[in-house]
C-alpha angles and dihedrals in degrees: 000000000000118000116227116208116206145151117242097191092058091053096044094037091226138097089218123037129176113192131184107203131195118174140150085251136345105279106184114116126231099290148147135209139179093246120094113241137207115196125190115183107210097177130003143069139214133094131310129207115208116171105311094340124102113187140152120259133197140170110313095032108146125183139170117210129195126219121305099002108148111234146162136174112219117193123221113272092256090069092064094058095057091216103132096031091243118177133214107217127178144153112224128188121194122186139164115235089224093069090091094047129231094276090062094058091051092061117106089228091059097058094099090053089050089051091049092053090048091053090047089066086078092044121253129229112206114219144174124010091345089060092058093042094051091044089057091047090052092051087055093044092060088063096049127096140200115340091003089067091057092046091048092049092048090051090053092048090048091055092047092049093063105031124104092205093098129111126189113243093199124034091220136029106276116261118177117243124181091345120149109226124209122184114229105255091214097048093085090045092055091049093046092052091047091052098040107032090118092069133055111281120193129207091238089054096055093039088057091051089054090046091236137118113258090252093050091044092053091049094049094043092051091047094050102039102026089230136077124257096258092051090052093046090051091049090054092048094047091046090056091044089057090054090052091049091051100040106032142044093230116139121249091253092050091050091047093056092039089057096050103267119135096201132037092219092059090046092051091048095050093041091057092045091055101038105023090238138080115248090256092049090049092051092047091052091051091049094056 
């Protein structure tokens, strides 16, 4: 099984991401990434591979993974036949350790968090009462926004740092042996879009970065992200526009051009399509 190395934060354009997933079956390949990951399986069963461990999973399975641990969730064969209309449902949290900054980890009060992250390098299975408590916290976290997400995540990490309801998934910190590595073709594309969303980006340009023909790129991008390239590019641009509306006093027209839009009318149209509000309505809601 080839291991695909990627970066979640580049794709999602965020240092913290909370995703509620519902699919016919879990579709992510065997992969690793620098972000830490918390996975709560709400509904599904099969086997999961984490580092050197192969184990069954079922509804209620809850794990915390450190940076760069290879992993994949493989549903039972029945899921791939779509006979009983089974669903694979999960809540997944990705976050970069650097969100708290180096000064935080030097604090005496942060030592238990440091210890938790060190343990997570082996992969941690969350059991008992803590399992139910964290599952409830994750259900709530999905509904939170902005600063509340950071506070909610920190609360979860605080609970995990003191609980005894943790079991190591691997006996040792994972080190790859005889593993064939394959770089995620789209990883560089995500990063390129994140760095260059302000300028015009063509389909041919990003297809070349992925070393694919435009047709093959569109097919892969749609399969992996469940959206086409233009939709994804607009989501990145609108996400950055929201940050400008919150953090600066720039006018709507200035933000439109800053985020890669040639006309304000097109920016307003796409902003409302993605957020449900016009830029002015969004800014007024934030100001309340």
